[in-house]
C-alpha positions in Angstrom: 36.3 1.1 36.2 35.7 4.0 34.3 35.7 7.4 35.1 33.1 10.3 34.4 34.7 13.7 34.1 32.2 16.2 36.5 30.7 18.2 33.4 29.8 14.8 31.7 28.3 13.9 35.4 26.5 17.0 35.5 24.8 16.6 32.1 24.2 12.4 32.7 21.4 14.1 35.6 19.8 16.1 33.6 19.8 14.2 30.2 16.4 15.3 29.4 17.7 18.9 28.6 21.0 17.5 26.5 21.6 19.6 23.8 23.5 19.3 20.3 25.9 22.0 21.7 26.8 20.2 24.8 27.9 17.0 22.7 29.6 19.0 20.4 31.5 20.5 23.4 32.7 17.7 25.1 33.8 16.0 21.8 35.7 19.1 21.3 33.9 19.4 17.8 31.4 21.9 16.1 27.8 22.0 16.4 28.4 21.4 12.4 29.8 18.0 12.4 27.3 17.0 15.2 24.8 17.3 13.1 27.0 15.8 9.8 27.1 12.8 11.9 23.5 12.5 13.7 22.2 12.9 10.1 24.8 11.2 8.0 25.5 14.4 6.0 28.9 15.8 4.4 32.1 13.9 5.2 33.0 13.0 9.0 36.4 11.5 9.7 36.2 7.8 11.4 37.5 9.0 14.2 35.4 11.5 14.7 31.9 9.6 14.2 32.9 7.1 16.4 34.3 9.8 19.4 30.8 11.7 18.4 28.7 8.6 19.1 30.2 7.1 21.9 29.2 10.2 23.7 25.8 10.2 22.6 25.2 6.6 23.6 26.8 7.5 27.2 24.7 11.0 27.3 21.4 9.0 26.0 20.8 11.5 23.7 17.5 12.2 22.2 17.4 14.6 19.7 13.8 17.2 19.9 12.5 16.5 16.4 9.6 19.1 16.5 12.2 21.6 17.6 14.3 21.0 14.5 11.6 20.7 12.0 10.4 24.0 13.5 13.7 25.8 13.9 14.8 25.0 9.9 11.1 26.2 9.3 11.3 23.4 6.3 7.3 23.2 4.8 7.0 19.6 4.2 5.0 18.7 1.4 4.1 14.9 0.4 1.7 14.1 -2.4 -0.8 11.7 -2.4 -1.9 9.8 -5.5 -5.2 7.9 -5.3 -7.9 6.9 -7.4 -10.9 8.7 -7.0 -13.4 6.7 -4.1 -17.1 6.8 -6.2 -18.1 7.1 -2.3 -17.6 7.4 1.2 -18.0 3.1 1.5 -15.3 2.7 -1.4 -13.0 1.0 -1.3 -10.3 4.2 -2.3 -11.5 5.6 0.3 -9.9 3.9 3.0 -6.3 4.5 2.2 -7.1 8.5 2.3 -8.3 7.9 5.6 -5.4 6.2 6.3 -3.1 9.1 5.5 -5.4 11.6 7.5 -5.2 9.8 10.5 -1.6 9.7 10.1 -1.4 13.2 9.1 -3.9 14.4 12.7 -1.5 12.5 15.0 1.7 14.4 13.5 -0.3 17.9 12.4 2.6 19.4 15.2 5.2 19.2 12.5 3.0 21.0 10.0 3.2 18.8 7.0 1.2 20.0 4.0 -0.3 17.0 2.0 -1.9 16.9 -0.9 -4.3 14.8 -2.9 -4.1 13.8 -6.5 -6.9 11.3 -7.9 -7.2 10.1 -11.0 -10.4 8.0 -12.4 -9.9 4.4 -12.3 -11.0 3.4 -15.8 -9.6 6.4 -17.6 -5.5 6.1 -18.3 -5.9 9.9 -19.3 -7.1 11.0 -15.8 -4.0 9.2 -14.3 -1.1 10.7 -16.8 -3.3 14.4 -16.0 -3.3 14.1 -12.4 0.7 12.8 -12.3 1.4 16.3 -14.6 0.2 17.8 -11.8 1.8 15.6 -9.0 4.6 16.7 -10.7 4.1 20.1 -10.8 3.4 20.4 -7.1 7.4 19.2 -6.7 6.3 17.5 -3.3 9.6 16.4 -0.6 7.7 12.9 -1.2 5.1 11.0 -2.1 2.3 8.2 -1.9 1.7 6.3 -4.6 -0.8 3.7 -6.3 0.8 3.0 -9.0 -2.6 1.2 -10.8 -1.6 1.8 -14.5 1.8 0.2 -14.8 3.5 1.8 -18.3 2.4 5.2 -16.9 3.5 4.5 -13.5 6.7 3.7 -14.8 6.6 7.3 -16.6 5.5 9.3 -13.5 8.5 7.2 -11.5 11.1 8.9 -13.9 9.9 12.3 -13.1 10.3 11.6 -9.4 13.4 10.4 -9.9 14.9 13.1 -12.2 13.8 15.6 -8.7 15.1 13.4 -6.5 11.5 13.0 -4.7 11.2 9.4 -2.9 8.1 8.1 -3.0 6.7 4.8 -1.4 4.1 2.6 -3.3 0.2 0.9 -1.7 -1.8 -1.4 -2.9 0.4 -2.5 -6.0 3.9 -2.6 -6.6 6.4 -2.8 -9.4 9.7 -4.4 -8.4 12.7 -2.4 -9.0 11.6 1.0 -9.6 13.9 2.7 -6.7 10.8 3.1 -4.4 11.6 3.8 -0.4 8.9 1.1 0.4 6.0 -0.6 -0.5 3.1 -1.0 1.3 0.0 -3.7 0.6 -0.2 -7.5 -0.2 1.7 -9.6 -2.6 -1.0 -9.5 -5.4 0.7 -12.5 -6.6 0.6 -14.8 -3.7 -3.1 -13.3 -3.4 -4.3 -14.4 -6.6 -2.4 -17.7 -5.6 -4.1 -17.9 -2.6 -7.7 -17.4 -4.1 -7.0 -19.6 -6.7 -6.2 -22.5 -3.8 -9.5 -21.8 -1.8 -11.6 -22.5 -5.0 -9.5 -25.5 -6.0 -10.9 -27.0 -2.6 -13.9 -26.0 -3.2 -15.5 -27.3 -6.1 -15.3 -30.3 -8.0 -13.1 -31.7 -10.6 -13.9 -31.3 -14.6 -15.1 -27.9 -13.8 -14.6 -24.5 -14.8 -13.6 -21.1 -13.7 -14.1 -17.7 -14.2 -11.5 -15.4 -14.0 -13.5 -12.0 -14.0 -11.6 -8.7 -13.8 -13.3 -5.1 -14.6 -11.1 -3.3 -16.3 -10.2 -1.2 -19.6 -6.8 -3.1 -20.1 -5.7 -5.8 -17.8 -2.1 -6.3 -19.0 -1.5 -2.7 -18.6 -3.0 -2.3 -14.7 -0.6 -3.8 -12.7 -2.6 -5.4 -9.2 -5.1 -7.2 -11.3 -2.5 -8.6 -13.6 -0.8 -10.2 -10.6 -3.5 -11.6 -9.0 -4.5 -13.5 -12.4 -0.4 -14.5 -13.0 -0.5 -16.1 -9.5 -4.0 -17.7 -9.7 -3.2 -19.1 -13.0 0.6 -20.2 -11.3 -1.5 -22.1 -9.1 -2.9 -24.8 -11.6 -0.5 -25.1 -13.3 2.2 -25.5 -10.6 0.2 -28.2 -9.2 -0.3 -30.0 -12.2 -4.3 -28.8 -12.4 -4.7 -27.7 -15.3 -7.1 -30.4 -17.0 -8.9 -30.7 -14.6 -9.9 -27.2 -13.8 -10.7 -25.2 -17.0 -9.8 -21.3 -16.3 -11.5 -18.6 -18.6 -10.4 -14.9 -18.3 -13.3 -12.6 -18.8 -12.7 -9.1 -18.9 -15.6 -6.4 -18.3 -14.5 -2.5 -19.3 -17.2 -0.4 -17.2 -18.6 -2.1 -14.0 -22.2 -1.3 -15.2 -22.3 -2.7 -18.5 -25.5 -4.4 -18.5 -24.9 -5.7 -22.3 -21.6 -7.6 -20.8 -24.1 -9.2 -17.5 -27.0 -10.4 -19.9 -23.9 -12.3 -21.6 -22.6 -13.7 -18.6 -26.0 -14.6 -17.8 -26.8 -16.4 -21.0 -22.9 -18.2 -20.7 -23.8 -19.5 -17.3 -26.9 -21.0 -18.5 -25.4 -22.5 -21.4 -22.0 -23.9 -19.7 -23.3 -26.2 -16.7 -19.7 -26.9 -15.7 -19.1 -23.2 -14.4 -18.6 -23.8 -10.2 -16.3 -21.3 -9.7 -15.4 -16.9 -10.0 -12.5 -15.3 -9.4 -12.9 -11.7 -9.4 -9.7 -10.1 -9.6 -11.1 -6.4 -7.5 -13.5 -4.9 -5.2 -16.9 -5.2 -8.0 -17.4 -9.0 -6.8 -21.0 -7.4 -5.6 -22.0 -7.3 -9.1 -21.4 -11.2 -9.9 -22.8 -11.9 -6.6 -25.9 -9.9 -7.4 -26.5 -11.7 -10.4 -26.0 -15.0 -9.4 -28.5 -14.0 -6.9 -31.2 -13.0 -9.7 -30.5 -16.0 -11.6 -30.4 -18.4 -8.8 -26.8 -19.9 -9.4 -26.1 -20.0 -5.7 -24.0 -23.2 -6.2 -21.3 -21.4 -8.1 -18.3 -20.4 -5.6 -16.8 -17.0 -5.7 -13.8 -15.1 -4.3 -13.3 -11.8 -4.6 -11.3 -8.5 -2.8 -12.2 -6.2 -0.5 -14.6 -5.5 3.0 -16.7 -2.8 1.3 -20.5 -2.5 2.5 -22.0 -4.3 -0.9 -19.5 -6.9 -0.4 -20.5 -7.6 3.5 -24.1 -8.1 2.5 -23.6 -10.8 -0.2 -20.9 -12.2 2.2 -23.3 -12.7 4.5 -25.8 -14.0 2.3 -23.3 -16.8 1.2 -23.4 -15.4 -2.4 -19.9 -14.8 -2.1 -17.6 -17.5 0.1 -14.4 -15.6 0.8 -12.9 -11.9 0.4 -9.4 -11.0 0.5 -9.2 -8.3 2.9 -6.1 -6.2 1.8 -6.1 -3.5 4.8 -6.2 -0.4 3.0 -6.6 1.7 5.4 -3.4 0.5 7.5 -1.6 0.6 4.1 -2.3 4.6 3.7 -1.1 5.3 7.4 2.3 2.9 7.3 2.9 4.4 3.9 2.7 8.2 5.3 4.9 7.4 8.4 7.4 5.9 6.1 8.2 8.8 4.3 7.6 10.4 7.7 10.6 8.5 9.0 12.1 9.0 5.9 12.1 12.9 5.5 11.9 14.5 9.4 13.5 11.6 12.0 15.9 10.6 9.1 15.2 6.9 10.1 15.8 4.0 7.7 12.4 2.6 6.1 11.4 -0.9 5.6 11.7 -1.6 1.6 9.1 -4.6 1.6 5.9 -3.7 4.4 4.0 -6.8 3.5 0.2 -6.7 4.9 -1.1 -10.1 5.9 -3.9 -11.6 3.1 -6.6 -11.9 5.2 -9.3 -14.8 3.9 -12.4 -13.3 5.5 -16.2 -15.6 5.7 -19.4 -14.5 7.1 -18.5 -16.2 10.1 -15.2 -13.3 11.0 -16.4 -10.7 9.1 -18.1 -9.1 12.5 -14.2 -9.3 14.1 -12.9 -7.2 11.8 -11.3 -4.3 12.4 -9.2 -0.9 10.9 -6.7 0.6 12.4 
């Protein structure tokens, strides 16, 4: 039976008061050595490391994170880089709410948050806000990498400064990100294709509608369309279902809508529409005006306008991305990395929720 010395017994009886100093005394090393072992910093011999960790385990030591943060007086700053929310009901308001909720839960740590918001339809706005973010020089960043090429440039600047970053909503693989939190965009597009394929007959046309100025550079829209097309290709359905891509540069472009109305009137084979963004309500509104209620629609996000048309049966399926949860988890990923010194899961994929009028009232935010 292993013997416990008197000093160790006393400390065990009061383990809620254990300090790093107590561990150092038992291990016969300095407080600095204990700190290096616990946080993986600096050089420590394997023998010493094992000895310290054994004592930590025996004493059931739990670090006082708050005291540690306050003692070091570090001012942790986290930048949040998101598209502007055009209203309180818009999709991009929700990730911000998730970040703010997590920030409120951890306010005792004195973490400073700054939001950098760009116009999702204006690449120059993205570039300008990215420059401001880099100037602010945060200790960590939450990024929605909407524009692919410009995001890669921002990432390079963050890497030069050793600033860790977390992606939300859209992922760019192999960019040394601390974590990605969001859906698999390719797979969500693939699933959307399957839903439409099951709903419409053979020998029909499906429209893929993007609300974007340059789809090739908009990371998440490109991945969704690639996934959508891959479903039909992988299942040898390209001859049964004709896929036609249309791009709308401005959500309020009446000229485009007039042309789309004409197309729907002339091509009676159009039986399905896949909208790669949350602007699906615009298409549903058009179908309502033109009486084309038999056309099946799949789109994204539980914003009020989309929910209205979902309940009217003018939108058949909405893919829920859980944006509030994405912002919440992204904050905690940086929190665990910067303050708790914990490892962070590199891929944290949110479920691909299929929402219909029958289950919409049962959806909950975090």
